[in-house]
C-alpha positions, 0 to 999 in steps of 0.5 A: 636705180634712180634715173627717172627716164629709165624707170619710165621706159622700163617694163615690169617683166614680172607682169608682162613679157618683153617685146617679141624677138622679131620686133624691130628697133631701128635697122635691127629686125631681130633680138635688139628690142627684146634685149633692150626691154630686158636690160631696162627691166634688169636695171629697174629691178623688175626683170622677173624670169627674164635675163639680159645678156642671155645666149641670144643677146650675146649672139647679137652682141658678138655679131656687132662687136659690142660688150654687154656691159657697155650697152647696159651703161648706155641704156642706164642713162635713160636713152630711148629706143632711137638713141639706143639704135643709133648708139649700137650703129655707131659702136658696131663693127658691122656698118653694112645695113644689108649684113645687119638685115641678113643677120636679123632675117635668119631668125624669122624661121628659127625654132627659138622664135616660136619657143619664145613666142609661146613662152611670152604668151604663157607669161602674159596669160598667167599674169592676166589670170592673176590680175 
């Protein structure tokens, strides 16, 4: 991948975890920031053990009616977080922000959030020990 903007934004997920599952991105309060980090890392060749378009990503993408490949093509342009949030809002079949917020709130107490937080903590801790 030769897009310098993308490479500058992409995290090296072999060295650190993506943003948490509850990290906000625009009006989206769950899943999206993490999904974008994984997408960028995959495009940059540094996804580590993380996978873009995992079941959690697909749940969000189904909810908004966006294809993973379409989002990935947009992310590949080197778009920043705000641009991506705007693109998702423009291309989403869900236009009601309250509905989007409600979908995101469901994750606050979902057991998968705790599991992902523990997994990310372990990932970061392992990589700190190696450094």
